GUDREN-547018 format. One record per atom (N, C-alpha, C): residue number from 1; atom name; x, y, z. Coordinates in steps of 0.02 Angstrom, whole numbers, m for minus. Layout:
<atoms>
ATOM     i   at       c1       c2       c3
ATOM   NUM   CA        X        Y        Z
...
</atoms>
This chain:
<atoms>
ATOM     i   at       c1       c2       c3
ATOM     1    N       42      m59        0
ATOM     1   CA        0        0        0
ATOM     1    C       44       62        0
ATOM     2    N       26      112      m40
ATOM     2   CA       65      174      m41
ATOM     2    C       62      209       26
ATOM     3    N      106      257       35
ATOM     3   CA      109      294       98
ATOM     3    C       42      327      113
ATOM     4    N       22      323      175
ATOM     4   CA      m41      352      196
ATOM     4    C      m27      423      222
ATOM     5    N      m57      473      188
ATOM     5   CA      m47      542      209
ATOM     5    C     m113      574      231
ATOM     6    N     m170      545      211
ATOM     6   CA     m234      575      230
ATOM     6    C     m286      520      239
ATOM     7    N     m322      523      295
ATOM     7   CA     m377      478      310
ATOM     7    C     m438      520      325
ATOM     8    N     m493      503      291
ATOM     8   CA     m557      537      301
ATOM     8    C     m604      489      335
ATOM     9    N     m639      513      387
ATOM     9   CA     m687      470      421
ATOM     9    C     m753      506      431
ATOM    10    N     m807      468      428
ATOM    10   CA     m873      494      445
ATOM    10    C     m890      475      517
ATOM    11    N     m845      439      550
ATOM    11   CA     m855      420      620
ATOM    11    C     m839      481      663
ATOM    12    N     m885      500      705
ATOM    12   CA     m875      559      747
ATOM    12    C     m832      540      807
ATOM    13    N     m767      548      800
ATOM    13   CA     m719      528      852
ATOM    13    C     m716      579      909
ATOM    14    N     m708      554      969
ATOM    14   CA     m696      598     1027
ATOM    14    C     m630      634     1015
ATOM    15    N     m625      695     1039
ATOM    15   CA     m564      734     1031
ATOM    15    C     m503      698     1058
ATOM    16    N     m510      662     1114
ATOM    16   CA     m453      627     1143
ATOM    16    C     m427      572     1097
ATOM    17    N     m472      538     1062
ATOM    17   CA     m451      486     1015
ATOM    17    C     m417      517      954
ATOM    18    N     m445      571      930
ATOM    18   CA     m417      605      872
ATOM    18    C     m347      633      889
ATOM    19    N     m341      661      948
ATOM    19   CA     m276      687      972
ATOM    19    C     m224      631      975
ATOM    20    N     m245      574     1001
ATOM    20   CA     m198      518     1007
ATOM    20    C     m175      494      937
ATOM    21    N     m222      490      890
ATOM    21   CA     m203      470      822
ATOM    21    C     m154      520      791
ATOM    22    N     m168      584      801
ATOM    22   CA     m125      636      772
ATOM    22    C      m55      635      804
ATOM    23    N      m52      620      868
ATOM    23   CA       13      615      902
ATOM    23    C       51      552      880
ATOM    24    N       14      497      873
ATOM    24   CA       45      433      854
ATOM    24    C       68      433      781
ATOM    25    N       30      468      738
ATOM    25   CA       45      469      666
ATOM    25    C       47      541      641
ATOM    26    N      100      578      658
ATOM    26   CA      102      650      642
ATOM    26    C      105      665      567
ATOM    27    N      124      616      526
ATOM    27   CA      128      628      454
ATOM    27    C       62      615      418
ATOM    28    N       11      595      455
ATOM    28   CA      m54      580      425
ATOM    28    C     m104      635      445
ATOM    29    N     m139      660      396
ATOM    29   CA     m192      708      410
ATOM    29    C     m257      669      422
ATOM    30    N     m287      679      480
ATOM    30   CA     m349      646      498
ATOM    30    C     m406      697      492
ATOM    31    N     m455      682      450
ATOM    31   CA     m510      727      438
ATOM    31    C     m574      693      460
ATOM    32    N     m610      724      506
ATOM    32   CA     m675      699      527
ATOM    32    C     m729      738      492
ATOM    33    N     m772      702      456
ATOM    33   CA     m825      734      417
ATOM    33    C     m890      697      430
ATOM    34    N     m925      713      485
ATOM    34   CA     m986      678      501
ATOM    34    C    m1044      693      453
ATOM    35    N    m1039      747      415
ATOM    35   CA    m1092      764      366
ATOM    35    C    m1074      734      299
ATOM    36    N    m1107      681      280
ATOM    36   CA    m1092      646      217
ATOM    36    C    m1096      692      156
ATOM    37    N    m1140      741      157
ATOM    37   CA    m1148      785       99
ATOM    37    C    m1086      828       88
ATOM    38    N    m1040      831      137
ATOM    38   CA     m979      871      130
ATOM    38    C     m918      827      114
ATOM    39    N     m927      762      106
ATOM    39   CA     m870      717       94
ATOM    39    C     m829      736       33
ATOM    40    N     m862      757      m19
ATOM    40   CA     m826      774      m81
ATOM    40    C     m772      827      m70
ATOM    41    N     m781      869      m20
ATOM    41   CA     m731      921       m5
ATOM    41    C     m665      891       18
ATOM    42    N     m668      831       47
ATOM    42   CA     m609      802       78
ATOM    42    C     m582      740       44
ATOM    43    N     m621      709        1
ATOM    43   CA     m603      644      m27
ATOM    43    C     m548      646      m80
ATOM    44    N     m543      699     m118
ATOM    44   CA     m502      700     m178
ATOM    44    C     m430      678     m169
ATOM    45    N     m398      693     m112
ATOM    45   CA     m328      675     m104
ATOM    45    C     m315      626      m46
ATOM    46    N     m368      594      m22
ATOM    46   CA     m360      547       34
ATOM    46    C     m348      477        9
ATOM    47    N     m307      439       45
ATOM    47   CA     m294      370       28
ATOM    47    C     m337      321       69
ATOM    48    N     m367      345      123
ATOM    48   CA     m404      300      167
ATOM    48    C     m471      331      187
ATOM    49    N     m521      287      193
ATOM    49   CA     m588      308      214
ATOM    49    C     m611      261      270
ATOM    50    N     m634      289      325
ATOM    50   CA     m664      249      379
ATOM    50    C     m735      274      388
ATOM    51    N     m782      230      374
ATOM    51   CA     m852      249      381
ATOM    51    C     m897      198      348
ATOM    52    N     m960      204      362
ATOM    52   CA    m1008      159      330
ATOM    52    C    m1036      192      268
ATOM    53    N    m1072      154      230
ATOM    53   CA    m1106      183      172
ATOM    53    C    m1061      202      114
ATOM    54    N    m1007      165      104
ATOM    54   CA     m965      178       46
ATOM    54    C    m1006      163      m17
ATOM    55    N    m1005      208      m65
ATOM    55   CA    m1046      200     m126
ATOM    55    C    m1001      210     m187
ATOM    56    N    m1024      185     m246
ATOM    56   CA     m983      193     m306
ATOM    56    C     m963      264     m322
ATOM    57    N    m1006      312     m308
ATOM    57   CA     m989      382     m323
ATOM    57    C     m928      405     m285
ATOM    58    N     m917      378     m224
ATOM    58   CA     m858      397     m186
ATOM    58    C     m795      376     m222
ATOM    59    N     m796      320     m257
ATOM    59   CA     m736      296     m291
ATOM    59    C     m715      346     m345
ATOM    60    N     m764      378     m376
ATOM    60   CA     m748      429     m427
ATOM    60    C     m719      492     m394
ATOM    61    N     m747      510     m336
ATOM    61   CA     m725      570     m300
ATOM    61    C     m661      557     m261
ATOM    62    N     m643      495     m253
ATOM    62   CA     m590      472     m209
ATOM    62    C     m537      435     m251
ATOM    63    N     m506      467     m302
ATOM    63   CA     m463      431     m349
ATOM    63    C     m401      399     m317
ATOM    64    N     m380      423     m259
ATOM    64   CA     m320      396     m227
ATOM    64    C     m335      345     m172
ATOM    65    N     m399      327     m166
ATOM    65   CA     m420      280     m113
ATOM    65    C     m386      213     m122
ATOM    66    N     m353      190      m68
ATOM    66   CA     m320      125      m68
ATOM    66    C     m345       80      m12
ATOM    67    N     m379      111       38
ATOM    67   CA     m401       73       96
ATOM    67    C     m469      100      119
ATOM    68    N     m516       54      130
ATOM    68   CA     m582       71      156
ATOM    68    C     m594       29      218
ATOM    69    N     m608       62      274
ATOM    69   CA     m618       28      338
ATOM    69    C     m690       36      361
ATOM    70    N     m724      m20      371
ATOM    70   CA     m791      m18      399
ATOM    70    C     m787       m7      474
ATOM    71    N     m828       37      502
ATOM    71   CA     m826       47      574
ATOM    71    C     m858      m11      613
ATOM    72    N     m891      m55      578
ATOM    72   CA     m922     m114      610
ATOM    72    C     m892     m178      583
ATOM    73    N     m922     m233      601
ATOM    73   CA     m898     m298      578
ATOM    73    C     m920     m313      506
ATOM    74    N     m979     m289      488
ATOM    74   CA    m1006     m304      422
ATOM    74    C     m978     m260      368
ATOM    75    N     m969     m289      310
ATOM    75   CA     m947     m251      251
ATOM    75    C     m994     m260      192
ATOM    76    N    m1055     m285      206
ATOM    76   CA    m1102     m299      152
ATOM    76    C    m1115     m238      108
ATOM    77    N    m1121     m180      139
ATOM    77   CA    m1136     m120      100
ATOM    77    C    m1077     m100       56
ATOM    78    N    m1017     m126       70
ATOM    78   CA     m958     m110       29
ATOM    78    C     m953     m155      m33
ATOM    79    N     m990     m208      m34
ATOM    79   CA     m980     m258      m86
ATOM    79    C    m1019     m242     m150
ATOM    80    N    m1002     m188     m182
ATOM    80   CA    m1030     m170     m247
ATOM    80    C     m976     m183     m300
ATOM    81    N     m997     m197     m361
ATOM    81   CA     m949     m220     m413
ATOM    81    C     m888     m175     m422
ATOM    82    N     m896     m109     m421
ATOM    82   CA     m840      m64     m433
ATOM    82    C     m786      m73     m379
ATOM    83    N     m807      m83     m317
ATOM    83   CA     m758      m91     m264
ATOM    83    C     m726     m161     m267
ATOM    84    N     m767     m211     m280
ATOM    84   CA     m741     m279     m284
ATOM    84    C     m689     m285     m339
ATOM    85    N     m700     m251     m394
ATOM    85   CA     m654     m255     m451
ATOM    85    C     m592     m210     m443
ATOM    86    N     m593     m167     m392
ATOM    86   CA     m538     m121     m383
ATOM    86    C     m482     m154     m341
ATOM    87    N     m427     m117     m333
ATOM    87   CA     m371     m140     m291
ATOM    87    C     m376     m113     m220
ATOM    88    N     m433      m84     m203
ATOM    88   CA     m442      m55     m137
ATOM    88    C     m447     m110      m84
ATOM    89    N     m409     m103      m31
ATOM    89   CA     m411     m150       25
ATOM    89    C     m470     m132       69
ATOM    90    N     m512     m181       85
ATOM    90   CA     m570     m170      129
ATOM    90    C     m558     m209      194
ATOM    91    N     m563     m174      251
ATOM    91   CA     m555     m206      316
ATOM    91    C     m615     m188      360
ATOM    92    N     m621     m225      415
ATOM    92   CA     m678     m213      460
ATOM    92    C     m655     m213      533
ATOM    93    N     m701     m204      578
ATOM    93   CA     m687     m201      650
ATOM    93    C     m707     m265      686
ATOM    94    N     m709     m320      651
ATOM    94   CA     m730     m382      682
ATOM    94    C     m686     m398      743
ATOM    95    N     m718     m410      799
ATOM    95   CA     m682     m430      859
ATOM    95    C     m660     m374      904
ATOM    96    N     m664     m312      882
ATOM    96   CA     m640     m256      921
ATOM    96    C     m678     m250      988
ATOM    97    N     m743     m264      986
ATOM    97   CA     m784     m256     1046
ATOM    97    C     m797     m322     1081
ATOM    98    N     m765     m376     1061
ATOM    98   CA     m780     m442     1089
ATOM    98    C     m774     m445     1165
ATOM    99    N     m718     m422     1194
ATOM    99   CA     m714     m426     1268
ATOM    99    C     m768     m384     1302
ATOM   100    N     m781     m324     1275
ATOM   100   CA     m831     m280     1305
ATOM   100    C     m900     m312     1302
ATOM   101    N     m918     m341     1245
ATOM   101   CA     m983     m372     1237
ATOM   101    C     m990     m432     1283
ATOM   102    N     m937     m473     1287
ATOM   102   CA     m939     m532     1330
ATOM   102    C     m950     m512     1403
ATOM   103    N     m916     m460     1425
ATOM   103   CA     m924     m437     1494
ATOM   103    C     m994     m407     1505
ATOM   104    N    m1019     m373     1455
ATOM   104   CA    m1086     m344     1460
ATOM   104    C    m1139     m400     1466
ATOM   105    N    m1132     m451     1425
ATOM   105   CA    m1179     m507     1427
ATOM   105    C    m1176     m541     1495
ATOM   106    N    m1117     m551     1521
ATOM   106   CA    m1110     m581     1587
ATOM   106    C    m1144     m537     1640
ATOM   107    N    m1134     m472     1636
ATOM   107   CA    m1166     m426     1682
ATOM   107    C    m1242     m429     1678
ATOM   108    N    m1269     m433     1617
ATOM   108   CA    m1341     m438     1608
ATOM   108    C    m1368     m504     1636
ATOM   109    N    m1330     m558     1627
ATOM   109   CA    m1350     m622     1655
ATOM   109    C    m1355     m618     1731
ATOM   110    N    m1305     m589     1762
ATOM   110   CA    m1305     m581     1835
ATOM   110    C    m1362     m536     1857
ATOM   111    N    m1373     m481     1822
ATOM   111   CA    m1426     m434     1840
ATOM   111    C    m1494     m469     1836
ATOM   112    N    m1505     m508     1784
ATOM   112   CA    m1568     m544     1777
ATOM   112    C    m1577     m596     1832
ATOM   113    N    m1524     m636     1843
ATOM   113   CA    m1528     m690     1893
ATOM   113    C    m1541     m663     1963
ATOM   114    N    m1512     m606     1979
ATOM   114   CA    m1517     m578     2048
ATOM   114    C    m1572     m526     2055
ATOM   115    N    m1606     m508     2000
ATOM   115   CA    m1661     m460     2005
ATOM   115    C    m1639     m388     2015
ATOM   116    N    m1579     m372     1991
ATOM   116   CA    m1552     m305     2002
ATOM   116    C    m1595     m248     1973
ATOM   117    N    m1623     m254     1912
ATOM   117   CA    m1662     m198     1886
ATOM   117    C    m1720     m178     1933
ATOM   118    N    m1756     m227     1958
ATOM   118   CA    m1811     m211     2003
ATOM   118    C    m1786     m181     2069
ATOM   119    N    m1731     m207     2094
ATOM   119   CA    m1703     m180     2157
ATOM   119    C    m1679     m109     2149
ATOM   120    N    m1650      m92     2091
ATOM   120   CA    m1628      m23     2079
ATOM   120    C    m1688       23     2075
ATOM   121    N    m1741        2     2040
ATOM   121   CA    m1801       43     2037
ATOM   121    C    m1831       52     2107
ATOM   122    N    m1832       m1     2146
ATOM   122   CA    m1856        5     2214
ATOM   122    C    m1815       54     2254
ATOM   123    N    m1749       51     2245
ATOM   123   CA    m1704       96     2281
ATOM   123    C    m1719      169     2263
ATOM   124    N    m1731      181     2199
ATOM   124   CA    m1746      249     2177
ATOM   124    C    m1812      275     2207
ATOM   125    N    m1859      229     2219
ATOM   125   CA    m1923      246     2250
ATOM   125    C    m1920      245     2326
ATOM   126    N    m1860      229     2353
ATOM   126   CA    m1850      223     2425
ATOM   126    C    m1893      168     2454
ATOM   127    N    m1900      114     2416
ATOM   127   CA    m1935       55     2439
ATOM   127    C    m1882        2     2451
ATOM   128    N    m1875      m20     2512
ATOM   128   CA    m1820      m66     2529
ATOM   128    C    m1845     m138     2530
ATOM   129    N    m1860     m163     2470
ATOM   129   CA    m1883     m231     2462
ATOM   129    C    m1840     m265     2408
ATOM   130    N    m1835     m330     2414
ATOM   130   CA    m1801     m369     2363
ATOM   130    C    m1847     m377     2302
ATOM   131    N    m1823     m412     2252
ATOM   131   CA    m1864     m424     2193
ATOM   131    C    m1925     m466     2208
ATOM   132    N    m1978     m454     2170
ATOM   132   CA    m2040     m492     2181
ATOM   132    C    m2038     m562     2152
ATOM   133    N    m1995     m573     2104
ATOM   133   CA    m1989     m641     2076
ATOM   133    C    m1930     m676     2109
ATOM   134    N    m1930     m741     2104
ATOM   134   CA    m1877     m780     2135
ATOM   134    C    m1811     m770     2098
ATOM   135    N    m1758     m757     2135
ATOM   135   CA    m1692     m751     2105
ATOM   135    C    m1659     m820     2104
ATOM   136    N    m1606     m826     2066
ATOM   136   CA    m1571     m890     2061
ATOM   136    C    m1497     m879     2050
ATOM   137    N    m1459     m932     2059
ATOM   137   CA    m1387     m930     2047
ATOM   137    C    m1373     m953     1976
ATOM   138    N    m1321     m928     1948
ATOM   138   CA    m1304     m947     1879
ATOM   138    C    m1273    m1017     1875
ATOM   139    N    m1244    m1040     1930
ATOM   139   CA    m1213    m1106     1930
ATOM   139    C    m1265    m1160     1914
ATOM   140    N    m1245    m1208     1875
ATOM   140   CA    m1285    m1265     1856
ATOM   140    C    m1344    m1247     1811
ATOM   141    N    m1343    m1187     1783
ATOM   141   CA    m1394    m1168     1735
ATOM   141    C    m1370    m1187     1664
ATOM   142    N    m1416    m1190     1618
ATOM   142   CA    m1399    m1205     1549
ATOM   142    C    m1403    m1140     1509
ATOM   143    N    m1353    m1128     1468
ATOM   143   CA    m1350    m1067     1428
ATOM   143    C    m1343    m1087     1355
ATOM   144    N    m1385    m1060     1313
ATOM   144   CA    m1380    m1070     1241
ATOM   144    C    m1348    m1008     1211
ATOM   145    N    m1294    m1017     1173
ATOM   145   CA    m1261     m962     1140
ATOM   145    C    m1276     m967     1065
ATOM   146    N    m1308     m915     1039
ATOM   146   CA    m1326     m914      968
ATOM   146    C    m1285     m859      935
ATOM   147    N    m1243     m876      888
ATOM   147   CA    m1202     m826      855
ATOM   147    C    m1142     m808      898
ATOM   148    N    m1089     m845      891
ATOM   148   CA    m1032     m837      934
ATOM   148    C     m993     m772      922
ATOM   149    N    m1001     m743      864
ATOM   149   CA     m963     m683      849
ATOM   149    C     m889     m697      851
ATOM   150    N     m850     m648      874
ATOM   150   CA     m777     m658      876
ATOM   150    C     m758     m703      934
</atoms>
């Protein structure tokens, strides 16, 4: 891949993340353009695009594009003939959130088993009662996992 000097993204990055990228890669210009209708202003000399909704018209406006990064795991919207036939590298974010999602699911399982949502609502109402339904322990329960993801 040729040298990367400009990356355009439609992902609205926090300033702290943008600052870190600019410090880590001082020779790369990072442009955040959350308004898709303004993309043409920035695409003409960029080699990389990070965002969803890549369309054939962007390839015409983006003659130096060599890398397209999906902000999510799916790249279905990128799979149009012009891009497939091009030399543009397409990557995704598969697995980036795997630890976070796994921990969140575990937290939800515990909250459900112990009746936490109802207890928090009771606490907000200053009602000091446990959950009205029977709570249970997760041990010795059966769990079905559908769609393992990363």
